[in-house]
C-alpha positions in Angstrom: 22.5 3.1 -21.9 19.5 5.4 -22.3 18.7 4.2 -25.8 18.6 0.6 -24.6 16.2 1.5 -21.8 14.0 3.6 -24.1 13.8 0.7 -26.6 12.9 -1.8 -23.8 10.2 0.5 -22.3 8.7 1.2 -25.7 8.6 -2.5 -26.5 6.7 -3.3 -23.3 4.3 -0.3 -23.8 3.6 -1.4 -27.4 2.7 -4.9 -26.3 0.3 -3.5 -23.7 -1.2 -1.2 -26.3 -1.6 -4.0 -28.8 -3.4 -6.1 -26.2 -5.6 -3.0 -25.3 -4.7 -3.2 -21.6 -4.6 0.5 -20.7 -7.7 2.0 -19.1 -8.3 4.3 -22.0 -8.6 1.3 -24.2 -11.0 -0.5 -21.9 -8.3 -2.4 -20.1 -7.4 -2.8 -16.4 -4.2 -0.7 -16.2 -4.8 2.6 -14.5 -1.2 3.6 -13.6 2.3 2.9 -15.0 5.6 3.2 -13.2 9.0 4.3 -14.6 12.1 3.7 -12.4 11.9 2.5 -8.8 13.3 4.4 -5.8 16.1 5.9 -7.9 16.3 8.7 -5.4 18.2 6.4 -3.0 21.2 6.3 -5.5 20.7 9.5 -7.4 23.1 11.6 -5.3 26.0 9.3 -6.2 25.7 10.4 -9.9 25.4 14.1 -9.0 24.2 16.2 -12.0 24.0 13.1 -14.2 21.5 11.6 -11.8 19.3 14.7 -11.9 19.4 14.7 -15.7 18.5 11.0 -15.9 15.4 11.4 -13.7 14.2 14.2 -16.0 15.0 12.2 -19.1 13.3 9.0 -17.9 10.1 10.9 -16.8 9.8 12.8 -20.0 10.5 9.8 -22.1 7.7 7.8 -20.4 5.2 10.7 -20.8 6.1 10.9 -24.5 4.8 7.3 -25.0 1.2 8.6 -24.6 -0.3 5.7 -22.8 -3.4 7.6 -21.6 -2.8 6.8 -17.9 -0.7 8.6 -15.3 3.0 7.7 -14.8 4.4 7.4 -11.3 7.9 7.4 -9.8 8.3 5.7 -6.4 10.1 7.7 -3.7 11.3 10.3 -6.3 11.0 13.8 -4.9 11.9 15.5 -8.2 9.6 13.5 -10.5 9.3 15.7 -13.6 6.2 17.2 -15.2 3.0 15.2 -14.7 4.8 12.2 -13.4 3.5 11.6 -9.8 6.0 11.1 -7.0 4.7 8.4 -4.7 5.5 6.9 -1.3 6.9 3.5 -0.4 7.1 2.3 3.3 5.0 1.3 6.3 3.7 4.6 7.7 3.3 6.9 4.6 0.4 8.7 6.3 3.0 10.3 8.7 6.3 10.1 6.8 5.4 11.2 3.2 6.1 14.9 2.6 3.5 14.9 -0.2 3.5 15.3 -4.0 5.9 17.9 -5.5 3.0 19.8 -7.1 -0.4 20.6 -5.7 -2.2 19.1 -8.7 -0.8 15.6 -8.1 -2.7 13.1 -5.9 -1.2 11.3 -2.8 -0.3 7.8 -4.0 1.1 5.1 -1.8 2.6 2.5 -4.2 4.1 0.1 -1.6 2.6 -0.5 1.8 4.9 -3.1 3.1 2.8 -5.9 4.7 6.0 -7.7 6.0 9.5 -7.5 4.6 11.2 -9.5 1.9 14.1 -11.6 3.3 17.5 -12.8 2.2 18.9 -16.1 3.6 19.9 -15.6 7.2 17.3 -12.9 8.0 14.8 -13.7 10.8 11.1 -14.0 9.9 9.5 -10.6 9.4 6.1 -10.0 10.9 3.8 -7.0 10.7 0.7 -7.0 12.8 -2.8 -6.8 11.3 -3.5 -3.9 13.6 -0.5 -1.8 12.5 -1.2 -2.4 8.8 -4.8 -1.4 9.3 -3.8 1.7 11.2 -1.5 2.8 8.4 -4.2 2.4 5.7 -6.9 4.3 7.7 -4.3 7.0 8.6 -3.4 7.5 4.9 -7.0 8.0 3.8 -7.8 10.2 6.8 -5.1 12.6 5.4 -6.3 12.9 1.8 -4.7 9.8 0.5 -6.0 8.7 -2.9 -4.6 5.2 -3.4 -2.8 2.5 -1.4 -1.1 -0.5 -3.0 0.1 -3.4 -0.9 3.6 -4.9 -1.2 3.0 -7.7 -1.1 -0.7 -8.7 -0.9 0.0 -12.2 -2.2 3.1 -14.0 -1.3 5.0 -16.2 -3.7 7.7 -18.8 -4.3 11.0 -18.2 -6.2 12.1 -21.5 -7.6 15.7 -22.3 -8.6 17.2 -19.3 -10.3 14.1 -17.2 -10.5 14.9 -15.4 -7.2 17.0 -12.3 -6.9 20.5 -12.6 -5.2 20.3 -14.2 -1.8 16.5 -13.8 -1.6 14.7 -16.7 0.1 12.7 -19.2 -1.8 9.6 -18.3 0.2 8.8 -14.7 -0.7 6.6 -12.6 1.4 4.8 -15.6 2.8 3.6 -13.4 5.7 1.4 -11.3 3.3 -2.4 -11.3 3.7 -2.5 -14.1 1.2 0.4 -16.6 1.6 2.6 -18.2 -1.1 0.1 -21.0 -1.5 -2.8 -18.6 -2.1 -4.3 -19.2 1.3 -5.7 -16.4 3.5 -3.4 -15.4 6.4 -5.5 -14.6 9.4 -6.1 -12.2 10.9 -4.4 -9.9 8.5 -6.4 -10.8 5.4 -9.8 -10.5 7.1 -8.9 -7.4 9.2 -7.8 -5.5 6.1 -10.9 -6.7 4.3 -13.0 -5.1 7.1 -10.9 -1.9 6.8 -11.7 -1.7 3.1 -15.4 -2.2 3.7 -15.3 0.6 6.3 -13.5 3.0 3.9 -16.0 2.1 1.2 -18.8 3.3 3.5 -17.0 6.7 3.6 -16.6 7.0 -0.2 -19.0 9.9 -0.8 -17.4 12.0 2.0 -13.9 11.1 0.9 -14.5 11.9 -2.8 -16.7 15.0 -2.5 -16.3 16.3 1.0 -14.1 19.1 2.3 -11.6 18.1 5.0 -10.8 19.6 8.4 -8.8 18.5 11.4 -9.1 19.1 15.2 -6.7 18.1 17.9 -8.7 17.1 21.0 -5.6 16.6 23.2 -1.8 16.0 22.6 -2.4 12.4 21.5 -5.9 12.4 20.0 -7.0 14.1 16.8 -10.1 13.9 14.6 -10.1 14.4 10.8 -13.5 15.1 9.2 -14.8 15.0 5.7 -18.1 16.9 5.1 -20.0 17.8 2.0 -21.5 21.3 2.5 -25.3 21.5 2.4 -25.8 17.7 2.9 -25.7 15.2 5.7 -22.6 13.5 4.1 -20.0 13.3 6.8 -17.2 10.8 7.7 -14.7 11.1 10.6 -11.5 9.4 11.7 -10.7 9.5 15.4 -7.0 8.8 15.9 -5.2 8.0 19.1 -1.4 8.3 18.4 -0.2 7.2 21.8 1.4 3.8 21.6 0.7 2.6 25.2 -2.3 4.6 26.6 -5.9 4.4 25.6 -8.0 7.6 25.5 -11.7 8.6 25.6 -12.4 11.3 23.0 -15.5 13.5 23.0 -16.6 14.2 19.5 -19.9 16.0 18.7 -21.1 15.5 22.3 -20.4 11.8 22.4 -17.6 9.8 24.0 -15.6 7.3 22.0 -13.1 4.9 23.5 -9.8 4.7 21.5 -7.3 1.9 22.3 -3.6 2.7 22.1 -2.4 3.6 18.6 -5.7 3.1 16.8 -8.2 4.8 14.5 -11.9 4.6 14.7 -13.8 5.1 11.4 -17.2 6.8 11.5 -18.8 6.8 8.1 -21.7 9.1 9.3 -19.6 11.0 11.9 -21.6 9.2 14.6 -21.3 5.4 14.4 -18.0 3.5 14.8 -18.0 0.7 12.2 -14.3 -0.3 12.8 -11.4 0.4 15.1 -8.0 -0.6 13.7 -6.8 -2.1 16.9 -9.9 -4.3 17.5 -9.6 -7.6 15.6 -12.4 -10.1 15.6 -10.7 -12.7 13.5 -8.6 -15.6 14.7 -5.0 -16.3 13.9 -4.5 -18.9 11.1 -2.1 -21.7 11.3 -0.7 -24.0 8.6 0.8 -27.5 8.8 2.5 -29.3 6.0 3.5 -32.9 5.5 5.9 -34.0 2.8 4.3 -36.8 0.7 6.7 -37.4 -2.3 10.4 -36.5 -2.8 11.7 -35.8 -6.2 15.1 -35.2 -7.7 13.9 -32.9 -10.5 15.8 -29.8 -11.5 13.7 -27.7 -9.1 13.9 -30.1 -6.2 10.2 -30.0 -5.7 8.1 -31.9 -3.2 4.4 -32.6 -3.2 3.0 -31.2 0.1 -0.2 -31.9 1.9 -1.3 -28.6 3.5 -3.6 -28.3 6.5 -4.8 -24.8 7.1 -7.0 -23.8 10.0 -8.0 -21.0 12.3 
């Protein structure tokens, strides 16, 4: 089994190298992943499971692709392979890398939930998604990747077993490539706010203060400069709080984070959304009897 896997992985890597797609070749690929959430089944294989993880990681590293390898939700990722987090609240649930020289990577921030037939629609609010992203970077997070950011359509036999045709349509961009408000716009604002903090996040030293049982502030400061960014967090799910930071009062809605790129000015609060909910109507225009049972739809999308 291992020889087949190694041959397959090497084939994919060789194709990517030939196309010069890795970052060291000037391409866009900055990370590569080997295995996916194997930790969830590893115990069933006992010692063989442990050996397999070590083998898979070392095999991948030996391919010399010039970018880091990651293993999602794999606590014992070997050598330089980075163990990363998948989930909705990795800023509070992730125990961290298994070595101090590995960065904190969030490879799947679930913007909704994939569904099989019979499942109810899955929704995740823009506010909760924004909170999780701000929380992650306030606690030394290095990267967040959304699963999914763009929904899709699984036609005919292209879907996995029992997975619905409409896949992650509740993502920030729906299966038709249209923006889902307010999630798309609110996350865009979060990204802009974090970008304003980039100097402090990249070069600052971090510290944390608990202002009361529910409120904390996390600060990034660069010594000898005026570079400073702060994240004021209210963890209470029902009660708002007013926090005093550096002699100034800041109102924090329930379960929210205010981002202060200069440690003074709030540019965004994750619970405050200024964008409208988007709606989509569809009208079937033409029926077909093709292999894929497709119809041509007229979409009306509005806010």
